[in-house]
C-alpha positions as CSV (number, residue, x, y, z in Angstrom):
1,M,-0.1,-0.1,0.0
2,S,2.9,2.4,0.9
3,T,4.4,2.3,-2.6
4,T,1.1,2.6,-4.4
5,V,0.2,5.7,-2.5
6,L,2.6,7.7,-4.8
7,E,2.5,5.2,-7.8
8,S,-1.4,6.0,-8.0
9,F,-0.6,9.4,-9.4
10,A,0.8,7.9,-12.4
11,T,-1.7,5.0,-12.7
12,D,-4.6,7.5,-12.3
13,W,-3.2,9.7,-15.1
14,A,-2.8,6.6,-17.5
15,R,-6.3,5.8,-16.5
16,L,-7.6,9.3,-17.4
17,C,-5.8,9.2,-20.8
18,A,-7.2,5.8,-21.7
19,C,-10.8,7.0,-21.0
20,G,-10.7,10.2,-22.9
21,A,-11.1,12.3,-19.6
22,A,-7.6,13.9,-20.1
23,D,-8.5,15.1,-23.6
24,A,-11.9,16.3,-22.5
25,A,-10.1,18.2,-19.6
26,L,-7.6,19.8,-22.1
27,T,-10.4,21.7,-23.8
28,H,-11.3,23.4,-20.6
29,W,-7.6,24.0,-19.8
30,A,-7.1,25.8,-23.2
31,E,-10.1,28.2,-22.2
32,Q,-8.4,29.1,-18.9
33,E,-4.9,28.9,-20.2
34,P,-3.8,30.1,-23.7
35,R,-0.5,28.5,-23.4
36,L,-2.1,25.1,-23.7
37,A,-4.4,25.9,-26.4
38,E,-2.0,24.8,-29.2
39,F,-2.4,21.1,-28.1
40,P,-5.0,19.0,-29.7
41,S,-4.6,16.2,-27.3
42,A,-3.3,15.5,-23.8
43,A,-0.9,13.0,-25.2
44,E,0.8,15.6,-27.3
45,L,1.1,18.0,-24.2
46,V,2.9,15.2,-22.3
47,T,5.1,14.4,-25.4
48,K,6.0,18.3,-25.5
49,L,6.8,18.3,-21.9
50,D,9.1,15.2,-22.2
51,R,10.8,16.6,-25.1
52,A,11.7,19.8,-23.4
53,E,13.0,18.1,-20.3
54,R,15.2,15.7,-22.2
55,A,16.7,18.6,-24.2
56,G,17.2,20.6,-21.3
57,D,14.8,23.1,-22.5
58,Y,13.8,24.4,-19.1
59,P,12.1,27.6,-20.0
60,G,9.6,25.6,-22.3
61,S,9.0,23.1,-19.6
62,D,8.6,25.9,-17.0
63,T,6.0,27.6,-19.3
64,L,3.8,24.4,-19.6
65,L,4.0,23.4,-16.0
66,H,3.3,26.8,-14.8
67,A,0.3,26.8,-17.0
68,L,-0.9,23.5,-15.8
69,L,-0.4,24.7,-12.1
70,S,-2.4,27.8,-12.8
71,V,-5.3,25.4,-13.9
72,A,-4.6,22.9,-10.9
73,G,-5.2,25.7,-8.6
74,S,-8.2,27.4,-10.0
75,G,-10.8,25.1,-8.7
76,G,-12.5,24.9,-12.0
77,S,-14.0,21.7,-13.3
78,A,-11.0,20.3,-15.0
79,S,-8.5,21.6,-12.2
80,R,-8.2,18.2,-10.6
81,V,-7.2,16.6,-13.7
82,A,-4.4,19.1,-14.3
83,A,-3.2,18.4,-10.8
84,Q,-3.0,14.8,-11.5
85,L,-1.0,15.3,-14.6
86,V,1.6,17.5,-12.6
87,A,1.6,15.0,-9.5
88,A,2.1,12.1,-12.0
89,R,5.2,13.9,-13.6
90,M,6.5,14.5,-10.0
91,V,6.6,10.9,-9.0
92,P,10.3,10.2,-9.6
93,A,11.3,13.4,-7.6
94,A,8.6,12.4,-4.8
95,Q,10.0,8.9,-4.4
96,R,13.5,10.4,-3.9
97,I,12.0,12.7,-1.2
98,V,10.6,9.6,0.5
99,G,14.2,8.5,1.1
100,Q,15.4,12.1,2.3
101,L,12.5,12.1,4.6
102,V,13.1,8.6,6.1
103,T,17.0,9.5,6.5
104,A,16.4,12.8,8.1
105,A,13.7,11.5,10.5
106,R,16.2,8.8,11.6
107,R,18.9,11.1,12.3
108,C,16.7,13.3,14.4
109,G,15.6,10.4,16.3
110,R,12.1,10.3,14.6
111,A,10.4,6.8,14.2
112,V,9.2,7.4,10.4
113,T,8.6,4.2,8.3
114,R,8.8,4.2,4.5
115,A,5.1,3.6,4.6
116,D,4.5,6.6,6.6
117,A,7.0,8.6,4.4
118,H,5.1,7.6,1.1
119,T,1.7,8.7,2.8
120,T,3.1,11.9,3.7
121,V,5.0,12.9,0.7
122,A,1.9,11.9,-1.4
123,G,-0.3,14.4,0.6
124,C,2.3,17.0,0.7
125,L,2.7,16.8,-3.2
126,W,-1.0,17.0,-3.8
127,E,-1.2,20.0,-1.5
128,Q,1.7,21.7,-3.1
129,V,0.4,21.2,-6.6
130,R,-3.0,22.6,-5.8
131,T,-1.5,25.6,-4.0
132,F,1.7,26.5,-5.7
133,P,2.6,30.1,-5.7
134,L,2.1,31.2,-9.3
135,G,4.5,34.2,-8.7
136,R,7.2,31.5,-9.3
137,T,7.8,31.1,-13.0
138,H,11.1,29.7,-13.0
139,H,12.6,26.0,-12.0
140,I,8.9,24.9,-11.5
141,A,9.7,21.3,-11.0
142,A,12.7,22.0,-8.6
143,N,10.8,24.4,-6.7
144,L,7.9,22.4,-6.4
145,A,10.1,19.5,-5.1
146,A,11.6,21.8,-2.6
147,E,8.4,22.7,-1.2
148,V,7.3,19.2,-0.8
149,L,10.5,18.1,1.0
150,A,10.2,21.0,3.4
151,Q,6.5,20.4,4.2
152,S,7.4,16.7,4.7
153,L,10.1,17.4,7.1
154,R,7.9,19.9,9.1
155,T,5.1,17.1,9.4
156,H,7.4,14.9,11.0
157,D,9.6,17.5,12.8
158,A,12.6,16.4,11.1
159,H,15.6,18.4,10.3
160,P,17.7,17.6,7.2
161,R,20.9,18.7,8.9
162,C,20.5,16.4,12.0
163,T,23.4,14.2,11.8
164,G,25.2,11.9,14.1
165,R,26.2,13.4,17.5
166,A,24.5,16.4,18.6
167,I,26.3,19.5,19.2
168,P,25.8,20.6,22.8
169,T,22.9,23.2,23.2
170,D,24.1,24.1,26.8
171,P,25.9,27.3,26.7
172,A,28.1,25.9,29.8
173,D,29.3,23.0,27.3
174,L,30.6,25.6,24.7
175,T,33.5,27.1,26.4
176,P,36.0,28.5,23.7
177,P,39.4,27.0,23.7
178,G,42.2,28.8,25.2
179,P,43.3,30.2,28.5
180,V,40.7,32.7,28.8
181,A,37.1,32.1,27.9
182,T,35.6,35.2,26.6
183,Q,31.9,35.7,25.9
184,A,30.7,36.5,22.4
185,S,29.8,39.9,21.6
186,E,26.4,41.3,22.9
187,E,25.6,42.0,19.1
188,L,26.1,38.4,18.2
189,V,24.1,37.1,21.0
190,R,21.1,39.4,20.0
191,L,21.4,38.4,16.5
192,L,21.3,34.5,17.3
193,S,18.6,34.9,19.9
194,W,16.6,36.7,17.0
195,A,17.3,34.2,14.6
196,V,16.0,31.3,16.8
197,T,13.0,33.1,17.9
198,E,12.0,33.7,14.4
199,R,12.9,29.9,13.5
200,H,15.3,31.1,11.0
201,V,18.1,28.7,12.5
202,S,17.6,25.8,15.3
203,R,19.0,26.3,18.6
204,E,21.9,23.8,17.6
205,Q,22.8,26.0,14.9
206,A,23.0,29.1,17.0
207,M,25.0,27.5,19.6
208,L,27.3,26.2,17.1
209,L,27.8,29.7,15.8
210,L,28.2,30.9,19.3
211,A,31.1,28.7,19.9
212,R,32.6,29.2,16.5
213,W,32.8,32.9,16.9
214,S,33.5,33.3,20.7
215,S,37.2,34.1,20.2
216,P,39.3,33.8,23.5
217,T,41.1,37.0,22.4
218,P,38.5,39.2,20.7
219,P,40.0,42.2,18.7
220,D,39.7,45.7,20.6
221,D,39.9,47.5,17.2
222,G,36.3,46.9,16.0
223,T,37.3,44.3,13.5
224,A,35.9,40.9,13.3
225,S,36.8,38.0,15.7
226,T,38.9,35.1,14.5
227,P,36.7,32.0,14.2
228,V,37.6,29.0,16.4
229,P,38.9,26.2,14.0
230,T,36.6,23.4,13.2
231,R,39.3,20.9,14.0
232,V,39.3,22.4,17.6
233,L,35.5,22.2,17.9
234,G,35.3,18.7,16.6
235,G,37.9,17.5,19.2
236,Q,36.0,19.0,21.8
237,W,32.6,17.3,20.8
238,G,34.0,14.1,19.3
239,L,32.9,15.1,15.8
240,A,34.9,15.1,12.7
241,Q,36.3,18.1,11.4
242,R,34.6,18.0,8.2
243,T,31.4,17.5,10.0
244,V,31.6,20.5,12.2
245,A,32.8,22.7,9.0
246,N,29.7,21.5,7.2
247,R,27.5,22.4,9.8
248,C,29.1,25.8,10.2
249,T,28.8,26.6,6.5
250,Q,24.9,25.7,6.7
251,A,24.4,27.6,9.9
252,E,26.0,30.8,8.5
253,A,24.3,30.4,5.2
254,A,20.9,30.2,7.1
255,L,21.8,33.1,9.3
256,T,22.8,35.2,6.0
257,V,19.7,34.6,4.3
258,A,17.7,35.5,7.4
259,A,19.5,38.7,7.9
260,R,19.2,39.7,4.1
261,Q,15.4,39.0,4.1
262,A,15.1,41.2,7.5
263,F,16.9,44.1,5.9
264,A,14.9,43.8,2.8
265,A,11.6,44.0,5.0
266,A,12.9,46.8,6.9
């Protein structure tokens, strides 16, 4: 049952094509979306999509997928059929998301079976297809897959960056190396507190950045502190240097994006 939850999207679309329902729906799509009016049959529309994707013609693929998603979210009589076509085309990506969800959940200590993951991803895929933000006109398939993955992870409270041993989240365990333990600047503490409160970064990521940038010898000339080497942090916590370095990069990237969004909204 778990596998067919996703496979049913493809089988349902094949059934709709076989009984003529897809072609009948295409007539209604063309009335709503001029970009779909050139196709005499649903099969030719699918063929055009296949050719565009195989040729790497992403603008062409984006145009057709965007048109289908516009119809899928319209609530019209043929909107469900359009949604079924898009969902059917997303099945390979959705199956990969199932594996990502199971892996992320396991690393975060969540008990998620593949059957649970298939059901979750299928539900999220259908919801995202019906509610896709039409303001996004580029990289449609990639954006759709990213939204499905994000929603699936949220559903099971899993985080894609939970890996291996946890980084300590008690400030007392994050003493910077060196003869003198110096607290991070007040500005950094405020920034990280804001980022955690607004859910831009996790508590683990915030504490990692706090440890990384709590230099034992902060400069007194207003310049940036020298970061604590990831090799040192890894030795303190029993983690590989590469693991710590990767997590630092991810945390810093998340914080940078959050700060840019905050400045843009100000």
